[in-house]
C-alpha positions as CSV (number, residue, x, y, z in Angstrom):
1,M,186.4,-173.7,33.6
2,K,184.1,-174.2,30.5
3,P,180.3,-174.3,31.2
4,L,180.0,-177.6,29.3
5,F,182.6,-179.2,31.5
6,L,180.8,-177.9,34.6
7,V,177.6,-179.5,33.3
8,S,179.5,-182.8,32.8
9,I,180.8,-182.7,36.4
10,V,177.4,-182.1,37.9
11,L,175.6,-184.8,35.8
12,C,178.5,-187.2,36.3
13,S,178.1,-186.9,40.1
14,G,174.5,-187.8,39.7
15,V,175.4,-191.0,37.8
16,E,177.9,-192.0,40.4
17,T,175.4,-191.5,43.2
18,V,172.8,-193.7,41.6
19,A,175.2,-196.3,40.2
20,S,177.0,-196.7,43.5
21,Q,173.9,-198.1,45.1
22,N,173.4,-201.1,42.7
23,T,172.6,-201.8,39.1
24,K,169.1,-203.1,39.4
25,A,166.5,-202.2,36.7
26,E,165.0,-199.5,38.9
27,D,168.3,-197.8,39.4
28,V,169.0,-197.8,35.7
29,M,165.6,-196.2,35.2
30,L,166.6,-193.5,37.7
31,I,169.8,-192.8,35.7
32,A,167.9,-192.6,32.5
33,T,165.0,-190.4,33.7
34,Q,166.8,-188.2,36.2
35,V,170.4,-187.9,34.9
36,C,170.4,-188.7,31.2
37,A,167.1,-187.0,30.8
38,T,168.7,-183.6,31.5
39,C,170.1,-183.6,27.9
40,H,168.3,-186.4,26.1
41,A,164.8,-186.1,27.6
42,R,163.0,-188.8,29.6
43,D,161.9,-190.7,26.5
44,G,165.1,-190.2,24.6
45,N,163.6,-187.6,22.2
46,S,165.9,-184.7,23.0
47,V,164.7,-181.1,22.3
48,S,168.0,-179.6,21.5
49,S,170.0,-180.6,18.4
50,L,173.1,-180.4,20.5
51,F,172.1,-183.8,22.0
52,P,171.2,-186.8,19.9
53,R,167.8,-188.5,20.1
54,L,168.3,-191.9,21.6
55,A,164.7,-193.2,21.3
56,G,164.5,-196.3,19.1
57,Q,168.3,-196.6,18.6
58,P,169.6,-200.2,18.2
59,V,170.9,-201.7,21.5
60,A,174.2,-202.7,19.9
61,Y,174.8,-199.2,18.6
62,L,174.1,-197.5,22.0
63,E,176.3,-200.0,23.8
64,A,179.2,-199.5,21.4
65,Q,179.0,-195.7,21.8
66,L,178.8,-195.7,25.5
67,K,181.8,-198.0,25.7
68,S,183.6,-195.8,23.2
69,F,182.9,-192.8,25.4
70,R,184.1,-194.7,28.4
71,S,187.4,-195.7,26.7
72,H,187.8,-192.2,25.2
73,T,187.9,-193.7,21.7
74,R,185.1,-191.4,20.6
75,A,186.7,-188.0,20.9
76,D,184.5,-185.5,19.1
77,P,184.1,-182.2,21.1
78,A,180.7,-183.0,22.6
79,A,181.9,-186.5,23.6
80,Q,184.8,-184.9,25.5
81,S,182.6,-182.2,27.1
82,Y,179.7,-184.4,28.2
83,M,180.1,-188.1,27.7
84,W,183.6,-189.0,28.8
85,G,182.8,-188.2,32.4
86,M,179.3,-189.6,32.3
87,A,180.3,-192.9,30.8
88,S,183.3,-193.4,33.2
89,Q,180.8,-194.2,35.9
90,L,179.0,-196.9,34.0
91,D,179.8,-200.7,34.1
92,D,178.9,-203.0,31.2
93,R,175.7,-204.2,32.8
94,T,174.4,-200.6,33.3
95,I,175.4,-199.7,29.8
96,H,173.4,-202.6,28.4
97,D,170.4,-201.8,30.5
98,L,170.5,-198.2,29.5
99,A,170.8,-199.2,25.8
100,E,167.7,-201.5,26.2
101,Y,165.8,-198.7,27.9
102,Y,166.3,-196.2,25.0
103,A,165.8,-198.9,22.3
104,R,162.3,-199.4,23.8
105,Q,161.3,-195.7,23.5
106,T,159.2,-194.5,20.6
107,P,161.1,-192.2,18.3
108,R,159.4,-189.1,16.9
109,P,159.5,-188.2,13.2
110,A,161.4,-185.1,12.0
111,A,159.8,-182.7,9.5
112,V,161.0,-181.9,6.0
113,E,162.4,-178.4,6.2
114,D,164.1,-177.9,2.8
115,S,162.6,-179.7,-0.2
116,R,165.7,-179.1,-2.4
117,L,168.1,-180.5,0.2
118,H,165.6,-183.4,0.8
119,A,165.6,-184.4,-2.9
120,L,169.4,-184.3,-3.1
121,G,169.7,-186.2,0.1
122,K,167.3,-188.9,-1.1
123,A,169.5,-189.5,-4.2
124,I,172.7,-189.8,-2.2
125,Y,171.1,-191.8,0.6
126,E,169.7,-194.4,-1.8
127,Q,172.3,-194.4,-4.6
128,G,175.4,-192.6,-3.3
129,S,177.4,-190.2,-5.5
130,P,179.9,-192.2,-7.5
131,N,181.4,-189.0,-9.0
132,H,182.3,-187.9,-5.5
133,K,183.2,-191.4,-4.2
134,V,180.4,-191.2,-1.7
135,A,178.7,-194.5,-0.9
136,A,174.9,-195.0,-0.5
137,C,173.6,-194.9,3.1
138,A,170.7,-197.3,2.8
139,P,172.7,-200.6,2.8
140,C,173.9,-199.9,6.3
141,H,171.2,-197.6,7.8
142,G,168.2,-199.2,6.2
143,V,165.8,-198.1,3.5
144,Q,163.8,-196.1,6.1
145,A,166.9,-195.0,8.0
146,Q,165.8,-197.2,10.9
147,G,169.3,-198.5,11.6
148,G,170.2,-201.9,13.0
149,G,172.9,-203.7,14.8
150,S,175.9,-201.4,15.2
151,N,174.5,-198.9,12.7
152,P,172.5,-196.0,14.2
153,R,168.9,-195.1,13.5
154,L,168.9,-191.8,11.6
155,A,165.1,-191.4,11.1
156,G,163.8,-188.8,13.5
157,Q,167.2,-187.6,14.5
158,H,168.0,-183.9,14.5
159,P,169.2,-183.1,11.0
160,T,171.8,-180.7,12.3
161,Y,173.1,-183.4,14.7
162,I,173.6,-185.8,11.8
163,S,175.3,-183.2,9.7
164,R,177.6,-182.3,12.5
165,Q,178.6,-185.9,13.1
166,L,179.4,-186.4,9.4
167,A,181.6,-183.3,9.5
168,F,183.3,-184.7,12.6
169,F,184.0,-188.0,10.7
170,K,185.3,-186.0,7.7
171,S,187.7,-184.0,9.9
172,R,188.7,-187.0,11.9
173,L,187.5,-185.4,15.1
174,R,185.3,-188.4,15.5
175,S,187.2,-191.6,14.4
176,N,185.5,-194.5,16.1
177,D,183.9,-195.9,12.9
178,P,186.3,-196.8,10.1
179,V,183.4,-197.2,7.6
180,M,182.2,-193.7,8.2
181,L,185.6,-192.2,8.0
182,S,185.8,-193.6,4.5
183,V,182.3,-192.6,3.5
184,C,182.7,-189.0,4.6
185,T,186.2,-188.3,3.2
186,E,185.0,-186.8,-0.1
187,M,181.6,-185.5,1.1
188,T,180.9,-181.8,0.7
189,Q,179.0,-179.8,3.4
190,E,176.0,-179.5,1.1
191,Q,176.0,-183.3,0.6
192,M,176.2,-183.9,4.4
193,D,173.4,-181.4,5.0
194,A,171.3,-183.0,2.3
195,V,171.7,-186.6,3.5
196,A,171.0,-185.4,7.1
197,A,167.8,-183.7,6.0
198,Y,166.5,-186.7,4.1
199,A,167.5,-189.4,6.6
200,A,166.0,-187.5,9.6
201,S,162.7,-187.2,7.8
202,R,162.2,-190.9,7.3
């Protein structure tokens, strides 16, 4: 049995234990700070780029993703390894309350690590790359990459996490967002890395 799957089973059992009691606010807090925190940290600012930072994400986006995990319509490898089992134990009320909890947390900024990538990413993020049929990111994710509605916050996210998700969209391993499937079709790996570096630094 794969180690990631074992982790999923252990964490999932924790969600089931808490969620089986009731769905009051204090129990949602326990799920967030004792179960989800194992990967995402108590305040949603995960340390490892394997797990996304959830702090400051829009409520609607988090709800949509958790429901997509629960219905198995988000099927990238990490989703299958971790979140399918986790989300299977969550009802709509708990999903909404968890989304609100993380939306209230304060996101941390990410540092600029590569100035060349940062400059290329800024151009693509703000203007797109018409020659490569790549649309600009700002109209959906915001000028400061703050996200909104069903569009995720990218500012402060792990750059490698963003880049990996773009690659999943491009390869169709993640297919739960038709807009992103279209946006990523013609993107090169360098463009994905560049956009990720810039957006994360906002």
